[in-house]
N, CA and C atoms as a LAMMPS dump frame, in Angstrom:
ITEM: TIMESTEP
0
ITEM: NUMBER OF ATOMS
345
ITEM: BOX BOUNDS ff ff ff
-5.0000000000000000e+02 5.0000000000000000e+02
-5.0000000000000000e+02 5.0000000000000000e+02
-5.0000000000000000e+02 5.0000000000000000e+02
ITEM: ATOMS id mol type element x y z
1 1 1 N 17.505 9.09 13.143
2 1 2 C 17.248 9.848 12.155
3 1 3 C 17.798 9.157 10.827
4 2 1 N 17.046 9.073 9.864
5 2 2 C 17.394 8.572 8.454
6 2 3 C 18.08 9.417 7.542
7 3 1 N 18.855 9.012 6.79
8 3 2 C 19.564 9.842 5.641
9 3 3 C 19.34 8.983 4.393
10 4 1 N 19.468 9.873 3.367
11 4 2 C 19.222 9.084 2.029
12 4 3 C 20.685 8.543 1.518
13 5 1 N 20.533 7.252 1.252
14 5 2 C 21.647 6.545 0.906
15 5 3 C 22.095 6.615 -0.533
16 6 1 N 23.098 6.061 -1.131
17 6 2 C 23.423 6.009 -2.536
18 6 3 C 22.236 5.208 -3.343
19 7 1 N 21.92 4.219 -2.625
20 7 2 C 20.722 3.287 -3.312
21 7 3 C 19.272 3.615 -2.961
22 8 1 N 19.141 4.829 -2.463
23 8 2 C 17.656 5.159 -2.281
24 8 3 C 17.593 6.713 -2.904
25 9 1 N 16.368 7.024 -3.504
26 9 2 C 16.165 8.4 -4.142
27 9 3 C 15.446 9.175 -3.193
28 10 1 N 15.767 10.369 -3.433
29 10 2 C 14.907 11.555 -2.685
30 10 3 C 13.548 11.606 -3.276
31 11 1 N 13.423 11.494 -4.825
32 11 2 C 12.132 11.495 -5.357
33 11 3 C 11.79 10.074 -5.996
34 12 1 N 10.598 9.569 -5.94
35 12 2 C 10.308 8.296 -6.347
36 12 3 C 9.189 8.516 -7.301
37 13 1 N 9.352 8.283 -8.616
38 13 2 C 8.48 8.975 -9.569
39 13 3 C 7.357 7.556 -9.88
40 14 1 N 6.187 8.152 -9.693
41 14 2 C 5.18 7.165 -9.859
42 14 3 C 5.157 6.372 -11.2
43 15 1 N 5.3 6.997 -12.305
44 15 2 C 5.227 6.37 -13.54
45 15 3 C 6.477 5.46 -13.71
46 16 1 N 7.769 5.624 -13.188
47 16 2 C 8.788 4.726 -13.233
48 16 3 C 8.557 3.385 -12.357
49 17 1 N 7.771 3.534 -11.31
50 17 2 C 7.645 2.611 -10.463
51 17 3 C 6.435 1.661 -10.923
52 18 1 N 5.477 2.277 -11.484
53 18 2 C 4.325 1.461 -12.276
54 18 3 C 5.008 0.72 -13.362
55 19 1 N 5.933 1.301 -14.131
56 19 2 C 6.624 0.59 -15.343
57 19 3 C 7.415 -0.735 -14.797
58 20 1 N 7.948 -0.822 -13.576
59 20 2 C 8.642 -1.936 -13.17
60 20 3 C 7.671 -2.788 -12.247
61 21 1 N 6.485 -2.453 -12.004
62 21 2 C 5.668 -3.594 -11.457
63 21 3 C 5.489 -4.691 -12.042
64 22 1 N 5.591 -5.889 -11.452
65 22 2 C 5.387 -7.212 -12.015
66 22 3 C 3.876 -7.496 -11.895
67 23 1 N 3.046 -7.326 -13.038
68 23 2 C 1.706 -7.523 -12.953
69 23 3 C 1.23 -8.869 -12.917
70 24 1 N 2.223 -9.954 -13.173
71 24 2 C 1.902 -11.315 -13.079
72 24 3 C 2.138 -11.882 -11.905
73 25 1 N 2.748 -11.185 -10.922
74 25 2 C 2.948 -11.375 -9.445
75 25 3 C 1.583 -11.526 -8.796
76 26 1 N 1.619 -12.633 -7.961
77 26 2 C 0.296 -12.766 -7.133
78 26 3 C -0.055 -11.572 -6.371
79 27 1 N 0.968 -10.7 -6.021
80 27 2 C 0.704 -9.397 -5.284
81 27 3 C 1.666 -8.352 -6.086
82 28 1 N 1.153 -7.706 -6.954
83 28 2 C 1.894 -6.651 -7.568
84 28 3 C 2.272 -5.582 -6.651
85 29 1 N 3.458 -5.478 -5.993
86 29 2 C 4.059 -4.577 -5.065
87 29 3 C 5.575 -4.172 -5.433
88 30 1 N 5.896 -3.044 -5.409
89 30 2 C 7.183 -2.641 -5.582
90 30 3 C 7.81 -2.059 -4.376
91 31 1 N 8.789 -2.582 -3.681
92 31 2 C 9.346 -2.161 -2.509
93 31 3 C 10.42 -1.081 -2.862
94 32 1 N 10.071 0.325 -2.385
95 32 2 C 10.853 1.219 -2.709
96 32 3 C 11.837 1.857 -1.585
97 33 1 N 11.331 1.488 -0.412
98 33 2 C 12.262 2.036 0.789
99 33 3 C 11.964 0.883 1.807
100 34 1 N 13.01 0.707 2.585
101 34 2 C 12.829 -0.217 3.92
102 34 3 C 13.674 0.151 4.967
103 35 1 N 13.007 0.279 6.12
104 35 2 C 13.985 0.372 7.381
105 35 3 C 13.368 -0.417 8.321
106 36 1 N 13.959 -0.502 9.639
107 36 2 C 13.351 -1.511 10.601
108 36 3 C 11.908 -1.325 10.825
109 37 1 N 11.371 0.01 11.141
110 37 2 C 10.101 0.249 11.338
111 37 3 C 9.327 1.075 10.279
112 38 1 N 9.799 1.017 9.025
113 38 2 C 9.04 1.741 7.845
114 38 3 C 9.366 0.961 6.54
115 39 1 N 8.196 0.891 5.99
116 39 2 C 8.275 0.305 4.51
117 39 3 C 7.365 1.184 3.615
118 40 1 N 8.076 1.478 2.414
119 40 2 C 7.393 2.248 1.461
120 40 3 C 7.335 1.272 0.143
121 41 1 N 6.133 1.324 -0.59
122 41 2 C 5.919 0.577 -1.615
123 41 3 C 4.73 0.912 -2.464
124 42 1 N 4.62 0.672 -3.787
125 42 2 C 3.49 0.76 -4.722
126 42 3 C 2.756 -0.358 -4.692
127 43 1 N 1.42 -0.454 -4.548
128 43 2 C 0.698 -1.59 -4.6
129 43 3 C -0.369 -1.52 -5.73
130 44 1 N -0.672 -2.479 -6.315
131 44 2 C -1.617 -2.547 -7.434
132 44 3 C -2.531 -3.732 -7.067
133 45 1 N -3.602 -3.478 -6.279
134 45 2 C -4.608 -4.706 -5.812
135 45 3 C -5.21 -5.508 -7.144
136 46 1 N -5.261 -6.897 -6.839
137 46 2 C -5.906 -7.664 -7.878
138 46 3 C -7.331 -7.767 -7.522
139 47 1 N -8.208 -8.35 -8.389
140 47 2 C -9.424 -8.457 -7.964
141 47 3 C -9.733 -10.017 -7.98
142 48 1 N -10.121 -10.709 -6.717
143 48 2 C -10.383 -9.931 -5.58
144 48 3 C -8.8 -9.75 -4.836
145 49 1 N -9.06 -8.715 -3.972
146 49 2 C -7.895 -8.248 -3.147
147 49 3 C -7.893 -9.07 -1.865
148 50 1 N -7.025 -10.064 -1.949
149 50 2 C -7 -11.172 -0.701
150 50 3 C -5.731 -10.794 0.117
151 51 1 N -6.009 -9.726 1.226
152 51 2 C -4.902 -9.554 1.946
153 51 3 C -5.196 -10.155 3.195
154 52 1 N -4.15 -10.376 4.077
155 52 2 C -4.32 -10.874 5.316
156 52 3 C -3.844 -9.746 6.304
157 53 1 N -4.289 -9.655 7.519
158 53 2 C -4.044 -8.636 8.457
159 53 3 C -2.494 -8.566 8.692
160 54 1 N -2.01 -7.288 8.725
161 54 2 C -0.666 -7.058 8.726
162 54 3 C -0.115 -6.691 10.246
163 55 1 N 1.124 -7.101 10.492
164 55 2 C 1.767 -6.756 11.788
165 55 3 C 1.965 -5.207 12.173
166 56 1 N 2.012 -4.381 11.091
167 56 2 C 2.261 -2.919 11.501
168 56 3 C 0.857 -2.096 10.949
169 57 1 N 0.874 -0.975 11.51
170 57 2 C -0.175 0.023 10.924
171 57 3 C 0.241 0.263 9.554
172 58 1 N -0.616 0.757 8.817
173 58 2 C -0.308 1.172 7.46
174 58 3 C -1.283 2.191 7.082
175 59 1 N -0.573 3.137 6.051
176 59 2 C -1.443 4.037 5.351
177 59 3 C -1.289 3.805 3.932
178 60 1 N -2.313 3.838 3.205
179 60 2 C -2.491 3.88 1.753
180 60 3 C -2.906 5.248 1.324
181 61 1 N -1.923 5.761 0.189
182 61 2 C -2.146 7.165 -0.325
183 61 3 C -2.583 6.729 -1.786
184 62 1 N -3.742 7.118 -2.154
185 62 2 C -4.235 6.764 -3.365
186 62 3 C -3.637 7.687 -4.459
187 63 1 N -2.673 7.116 -5.291
188 63 2 C -2.038 7.825 -6.327
189 63 3 C -2.743 8.14 -7.526
190 64 1 N -3.839 7.028 -7.913
191 64 2 C -4.558 7.087 -9.177
192 64 3 C -5.851 6.229 -8.827
193 65 1 N -6.778 6.601 -9.659
194 65 2 C -8.076 5.565 -9.556
195 65 3 C -8.922 5.992 -8.334
196 66 1 N -9.79 5.054 -7.998
197 66 2 C -10.857 5.071 -7.12
198 66 3 C -11.547 3.729 -6.836
199 67 1 N -12.123 3.707 -5.855
200 67 2 C -12.769 2.441 -5.382
201 67 3 C -13.242 2.487 -3.918
202 68 1 N -13.382 1.24 -3.226
203 68 2 C -13.775 1.218 -1.87
204 68 3 C -12.93 0.317 -1.171
205 69 1 N -12.682 0.709 0.285
206 69 2 C -11.878 -0.174 1.123
207 69 3 C -12.705 -0.725 2.297
208 70 1 N -12.518 -1.97 2.57
209 70 2 C -13.147 -2.601 3.712
210 70 3 C -11.967 -2.718 4.908
211 71 1 N -12.445 -2.107 5.984
212 71 2 C -11.53 -2.205 7.075
213 71 3 C -12.304 -2.871 8.187
214 72 1 N -12.317 -4.106 8.772
215 72 2 C -13.091 -4.65 9.72
216 72 3 C -14.517 -4.535 9.376
217 73 1 N -14.825 -4.783 8.319
218 73 2 C -16.39 -4.878 7.682
219 73 3 C -16.865 -3.55 7.44
220 74 1 N -16.206 -2.525 7.764
221 74 2 C -16.722 -1.135 7.366
222 74 3 C -16.143 -0.75 5.893
223 75 1 N -17.071 -0.36 4.967
224 75 2 C -16.622 -0.048 3.707
225 75 3 C -16.918 1.536 3.442
226 76 1 N -15.779 2.002 2.83
227 76 2 C -15.804 3.386 2.579
228 76 3 C -15.269 3.606 1.266
229 77 1 N -15.732 4.751 0.516
230 77 2 C -15.468 4.906 -0.797
231 77 3 C -13.996 5.834 -0.806
232 78 1 N -13.32 5.87 -1.844
233 78 2 C -12.063 6.772 -1.944
234 78 3 C -11.829 7.125 -3.305
235 79 1 N -10.868 8.047 -3.403
236 79 2 C -10.631 8.51 -4.767
237 79 3 C -9.236 9.017 -4.754
238 80 1 N -8.53 9.428 -6.012
239 80 2 C -7.22 9.868 -6.147
240 80 3 C -6.928 11.179 -5.008
241 81 1 N -5.853 10.983 -4.438
242 81 2 C -5.402 11.94 -3.39
243 81 3 C -5.747 11.636 -2.005
244 82 1 N -6.693 10.669 -1.844
245 82 2 C -7.114 10.305 -0.368
246 82 3 C -6.139 9.413 0.323
247 83 1 N -6.065 9.556 1.578
248 83 2 C -5.177 8.872 2.48
249 83 3 C -6.126 7.836 3.309
250 84 1 N -5.743 6.543 3.336
251 84 2 C -6.611 5.503 3.999
252 84 3 C -5.691 4.83 5.163
253 85 1 N -6.151 4.878 6.339
254 85 2 C -5.669 4.286 7.387
255 85 3 C -6.153 3.01 7.796
256 86 1 N -5.145 1.905 7.941
257 86 2 C -5.626 0.481 8.343
258 86 3 C -4.59 0.131 9.624
259 87 1 N -5.256 -0.076 10.707
260 87 2 C -4.476 -0.427 11.931
261 87 3 C -3.989 -1.98 11.954
262 88 1 N -2.835 -2.196 12.639
263 88 2 C -2.329 -3.408 12.551
264 88 3 C -3.388 -4.361 13.051
265 89 1 N -3.301 -5.611 12.415
266 89 2 C -4.22 -6.594 12.946
267 89 3 C -5.636 -6.701 12.112
268 90 1 N -6.011 -5.418 11.501
269 90 2 C -7.313 -5.332 10.869
270 90 3 C -7.517 -6.231 9.542
271 91 1 N -8.565 -6.927 9.535
272 91 2 C -9.078 -7.417 8.395
273 91 3 C -9.349 -6.14 7.374
274 92 1 N -8.919 -6.265 6.15
275 92 2 C -9.079 -5.2 5.097
276 92 3 C -8.879 -5.774 3.682
277 93 1 N -9.227 -5.04 2.734
278 93 2 C -9.119 -5.225 1.34
279 93 3 C -9.808 -4.179 0.567
280 94 1 N -9.18 -4.118 -0.634
281 94 2 C -9.996 -3.24 -1.656
282 94 3 C -10.969 -3.867 -2.41
283 95 1 N -12.054 -2.963 -2.799
284 95 2 C -13.32 -3.553 -3.443
285 95 3 C -13.448 -2.531 -4.584
286 96 1 N -14.209 -2.994 -5.699
287 96 2 C -14.62 -2.117 -6.777
288 96 3 C -13.655 -1.143 -7.235
289 97 1 N -12.46 -1.423 -7.453
290 97 2 C -11.491 -0.409 -7.944
291 97 3 C -11.486 -0.273 -9.254
292 98 1 N -11.108 0.935 -9.766
293 98 2 C -11.041 1.237 -11.145
294 98 3 C -9.631 0.553 -11.633
295 99 1 N -9.749 0.412 -13.049
296 99 2 C -8.457 -0.311 -13.693
297 99 3 C -7.353 0.556 -13.613
298 100 1 N -7.331 1.887 -13.347
299 100 2 C -6.124 2.718 -13.113
300 100 3 C -5.673 2.889 -11.638
301 101 1 N -6.27 2.145 -10.875
302 101 2 C -6.064 2.243 -9.232
303 101 3 C -4.704 1.763 -8.994
304 102 1 N -3.862 2.71 -8.382
305 102 2 C -2.671 2.305 -7.625
306 102 3 C -2.559 3.131 -6.413
307 103 1 N -1.768 2.497 -5.297
308 103 2 C -1.721 3.219 -4.107
309 103 3 C -0.284 3.154 -3.54
310 104 1 N 0.163 4.151 -2.99
311 104 2 C 1.451 4.053 -2.353
312 104 3 C 0.927 3.513 -0.839
313 105 1 N 1.863 2.697 -0.393
314 105 2 C 1.554 1.959 1.035
315 105 3 C 2.67 2.198 1.932
316 106 1 N 2.425 2.561 3.105
317 106 2 C 3.57 2.748 4.011
318 106 3 C 3.148 2.002 5.283
319 107 1 N 3.968 1.091 5.484
320 107 2 C 3.917 0.286 6.806
321 107 3 C 4.887 0.822 7.741
322 108 1 N 4.349 1.035 8.946
323 108 2 C 5.19 1.8 10.014
324 108 3 C 4.88 1.345 11.288
325 109 1 N 5.937 1.729 12.234
326 109 2 C 5.796 1.498 13.71
327 109 3 C 6.123 0.179 14.195
328 110 1 N 5.956 -0.102 15.495
329 110 2 C 6.216 -1.531 16.019
330 110 3 C 5.424 -2.54 15.526
331 111 1 N 5.985 -3.699 15.289
332 111 2 C 5.178 -4.851 14.809
333 111 3 C 4.313 -5.448 16.08
334 112 1 N 3.182 -5.629 15.755
335 112 2 C 2.161 -6.491 16.702
336 112 3 C 2.126 -7.953 16.244
337 113 1 N 1.958 -8.689 17.216
338 113 2 C 1.686 -10.183 17.134
339 113 3 C 0.167 -10.218 16.708
340 114 1 N 0.033 -11.075 15.592
341 114 2 C -1.239 -11.29 15.126
342 114 3 C -1.565 -12.704 15.285
343 115 1 N -2.853 -12.957 15.988
344 115 2 C -3.184 -14.38 16.072
345 115 3 C -3.903 -14.471 17.144
């Protein structure tokens, strides 16, 4: 069971995290919480969104904006408030995203070997 530590917040405010994102970084991502089998962060995909398959399952929660996600070649539209699932090892990326698109991402569960 997890507990909130002195360096972790119970509430993570979207606007505060957006303000500290390094938009010049190759991958604008702000790590907000990390444990052995769980990572939470805010992600602002660049165009093109060049991701590699990840070792853990992941959920994206669309905080703002809209666009499309491609998972193993299947493309689906999304909008603010939607939850997007990407299984470990899947080829994926965001397409045609709006300028205001931000998403929370949660990596969770055991790591799988990719390759």
